[in-house]
PyMOL CGO cylinders between C-alpha atoms (Angstrom):
from pymol import cmd
from pymol.cgo import CYLINDER

trace = [
    CYLINDER, -117.43, 23.24, -187.05, -115.16, 21.48, -183.91, 0.3, 1, 1, 1, 1, 1, 1,
    CYLINDER, -115.16, 21.48, -183.91, -116.50, 21.31, -180.20, 0.3, 1, 1, 1, 1, 1, 1,
    CYLINDER, -116.50, 21.31, -180.20, -115.25, 21.30, -177.12, 0.3, 1, 1, 1, 1, 1, 1,
    CYLINDER, -115.25, 21.30, -177.12, -116.60, 17.90, -175.06, 0.3, 1, 1, 1, 1, 1, 1,
    CYLINDER, -116.60, 17.90, -175.06, -115.79, 17.09, -171.62, 0.3, 1, 1, 1, 1, 1, 1,
    CYLINDER, -115.79, 17.09, -171.62, -115.10, 14.47, -169.18, 0.3, 1, 1, 1, 1, 1, 1,
    CYLINDER, -115.10, 14.47, -169.18, -116.58, 15.63, -166.32, 0.3, 1, 1, 1, 1, 1, 1,
    CYLINDER, -116.58, 15.63, -166.32, -115.68, 12.74, -164.06, 0.3, 1, 1, 1, 1, 1, 1,
    CYLINDER, -115.68, 12.74, -164.06, -111.68, 14.11, -164.31, 0.3, 1, 1, 1, 1, 1, 1,
    CYLINDER, -111.68, 14.11, -164.31, -113.49, 17.51, -163.31, 0.3, 1, 1, 1, 1, 1, 1,
    CYLINDER, -113.49, 17.51, -163.31, -111.82, 19.02, -160.00, 0.3, 1, 1, 1, 1, 1, 1,
    CYLINDER, -111.82, 19.02, -160.00, -113.84, 22.37, -160.31, 0.3, 1, 1, 1, 1, 1, 1,
    CYLINDER, -113.84, 22.37, -160.31, -111.41, 24.94, -160.74, 0.3, 1, 1, 1, 1, 1, 1,
    CYLINDER, -111.41, 24.94, -160.74, -113.56, 27.10, -162.72, 0.3, 1, 1, 1, 1, 1, 1,
    CYLINDER, -113.56, 27.10, -162.72, -110.42, 27.78, -164.64, 0.3, 1, 1, 1, 1, 1, 1,
    CYLINDER, -110.42, 27.78, -164.64, -112.12, 27.07, -168.21, 0.3, 1, 1, 1, 1, 1, 1,
    CYLINDER, -112.12, 27.07, -168.21, -114.89, 28.75, -167.16, 0.3, 1, 1, 1, 1, 1, 1,
    CYLINDER, -114.89, 28.75, -167.16, -112.90, 32.46, -166.82, 0.3, 1, 1, 1, 1, 1, 1,
    CYLINDER, -112.90, 32.46, -166.82, -111.08, 31.83, -170.58, 0.3, 1, 1, 1, 1, 1, 1,
    CYLINDER, -111.08, 31.83, -170.58, -114.10, 31.20, -172.63, 0.3, 1, 1, 1, 1, 1, 1,
    CYLINDER, -114.10, 31.20, -172.63, -114.88, 33.87, -175.16, 0.3, 1, 1, 1, 1, 1, 1,
    CYLINDER, -114.88, 33.87, -175.16, -118.19, 32.79, -175.72, 0.3, 1, 1, 1, 1, 1, 1,
    CYLINDER, -118.19, 32.79, -175.72, -119.30, 32.36, -172.27, 0.3, 1, 1, 1, 1, 1, 1,
    CYLINDER, -119.30, 32.36, -172.27, -120.32, 28.18, -173.09, 0.3, 1, 1, 1, 1, 1, 1,
    CYLINDER, -120.32, 28.18, -173.09, -119.20, 26.97, -170.57, 0.3, 1, 1, 1, 1, 1, 1,
    CYLINDER, -119.20, 26.97, -170.57, -120.76, 27.05, -166.72, 0.3, 1, 1, 1, 1, 1, 1,
    CYLINDER, -120.76, 27.05, -166.72, -120.44, 25.52, -163.72, 0.3, 1, 1, 1, 1, 1, 1,
    CYLINDER, -120.44, 25.52, -163.72, -122.84, 23.19, -162.57, 0.3, 1, 1, 1, 1, 1, 1,
    CYLINDER, -122.84, 23.19, -162.57, -124.52, 22.12, -159.29, 0.3, 1, 1, 1, 1, 1, 1,
    CYLINDER, -124.52, 22.12, -159.29, -124.22, 18.59, -160.47, 0.3, 1, 1, 1, 1, 1, 1,
    CYLINDER, -124.22, 18.59, -160.47, -121.56, 16.31, -158.86, 0.3, 1, 1, 1, 1, 1, 1,
    CYLINDER, -121.56, 16.31, -158.86, -119.11, 13.83, -160.20, 0.3, 1, 1, 1, 1, 1, 1,
    CYLINDER, -119.11, 13.83, -160.20, -118.35, 10.72, -158.41, 0.3, 1, 1, 1, 1, 1, 1,
    CYLINDER, -118.35, 10.72, -158.41, -115.37, 11.99, -156.50, 0.3, 1, 1, 1, 1, 1, 1,
    CYLINDER, -115.37, 11.99, -156.50, -117.50, 15.21, -154.96, 0.3, 1, 1, 1, 1, 1, 1,
    CYLINDER, -117.50, 15.21, -154.96, -116.50, 17.99, -157.22, 0.3, 1, 1, 1, 1, 1, 1,
    CYLINDER, -116.50, 17.99, -157.22, -118.20, 20.47, -158.73, 0.3, 1, 1, 1, 1, 1, 1,
    CYLINDER, -118.20, 20.47, -158.73, -118.58, 20.19, -162.53, 0.3, 1, 1, 1, 1, 1, 1,
    CYLINDER, -118.58, 20.19, -162.53, -119.26, 22.09, -165.51, 0.3, 1, 1, 1, 1, 1, 1,
    CYLINDER, -119.26, 22.09, -165.51, -121.89, 22.57, -168.59, 0.3, 1, 1, 1, 1, 1, 1,
    CYLINDER, -121.89, 22.57, -168.59, -120.70, 23.09, -172.12, 0.3, 1, 1, 1, 1, 1, 1,
    CYLINDER, -120.70, 23.09, -172.12, -123.56, 25.34, -173.91, 0.3, 1, 1, 1, 1, 1, 1,
    CYLINDER, -123.56, 25.34, -173.91, -122.88, 23.60, -177.20, 0.3, 1, 1, 1, 1, 1, 1,
    CYLINDER, -122.88, 23.60, -177.20, -124.90, 26.49, -179.23, 0.3, 1, 1, 1, 1, 1, 1,
    CYLINDER, -124.90, 26.49, -179.23, -122.72, 28.71, -177.88, 0.3, 1, 1, 1, 1, 1, 1,
    CYLINDER, -122.72, 28.71, -177.88, -118.87, 26.53, -178.39, 0.3, 1, 1, 1, 1, 1, 1,
    CYLINDER, -118.87, 26.53, -178.39, -116.63, 28.03, -181.22, 0.3, 1, 1, 1, 1, 1, 1,
    CYLINDER, -116.63, 28.03, -181.22, -114.22, 25.00, -180.86, 0.3, 1, 1, 1, 1, 1, 1,
    CYLINDER, -114.22, 25.00, -180.86, -111.45, 27.64, -180.00, 0.3, 1, 1, 1, 1, 1, 1,
    CYLINDER, -111.45, 27.64, -180.00, -109.67, 25.33, -177.61, 0.3, 1, 1, 1, 1, 1, 1,
    CYLINDER, -109.67, 25.33, -177.61, -108.72, 27.39, -175.04, 0.3, 1, 1, 1, 1, 1, 1,
    CYLINDER, -108.72, 27.39, -175.04, -110.67, 25.33, -172.42, 0.3, 1, 1, 1, 1, 1, 1,
    CYLINDER, -110.67, 25.33, -172.42, -108.81, 22.73, -173.83, 0.3, 1, 1, 1, 1, 1, 1,
    CYLINDER, -108.81, 22.73, -173.83, -105.74, 24.60, -172.85, 0.3, 1, 1, 1, 1, 1, 1,
    CYLINDER, -105.74, 24.60, -172.85, -105.82, 26.07, -169.46, 0.3, 1, 1, 1, 1, 1, 1,
    CYLINDER, -105.82, 26.07, -169.46, -107.53, 22.46, -168.34, 0.3, 1, 1, 1, 1, 1, 1,
    CYLINDER, -107.53, 22.46, -168.34, -104.93, 21.22, -165.45, 0.3, 1, 1, 1, 1, 1, 1,
    CYLINDER, -104.93, 21.22, -165.45, -107.38, 17.79, -165.21, 0.3, 1, 1, 1, 1, 1, 1,
    CYLINDER, -107.38, 17.79, -165.21, -107.75, 17.05, -168.82, 0.3, 1, 1, 1, 1, 1, 1,
    CYLINDER, -107.75, 17.05, -168.82, -110.95, 17.21, -168.96, 0.3, 1, 1, 1, 1, 1, 1,
    CYLINDER, -110.95, 17.21, -168.96, -111.33, 18.21, -172.38, 0.3, 1, 1, 1, 1, 1, 1,
    CYLINDER, -111.33, 18.21, -172.38, -111.76, 17.24, -175.98, 0.3, 1, 1, 1, 1, 1, 1,
    CYLINDER, -111.76, 17.24, -175.98, -112.42, 19.29, -179.24, 0.3, 1, 1, 1, 1, 1, 1,
    CYLINDER, -112.42, 19.29, -179.24, -114.18, 17.12, -181.50, 0.3, 1, 1, 1, 1, 1, 1,
]
cmd.load_cgo(trace, "trace")
């Protein structure tokens, strides 16, 4: 089954992905990337690979693999 994979170095902390995830598999975390933005984490056990995060992300953080 496909899962969402992330490149958190591209994340700018808009959290649009968090609000659209139907399984609540994406959550904000306190980790800060090299650009100084708070990032997200994906719970792969909850992720169903639907691609909603990929569709809404303006920063190309996600791939579905």
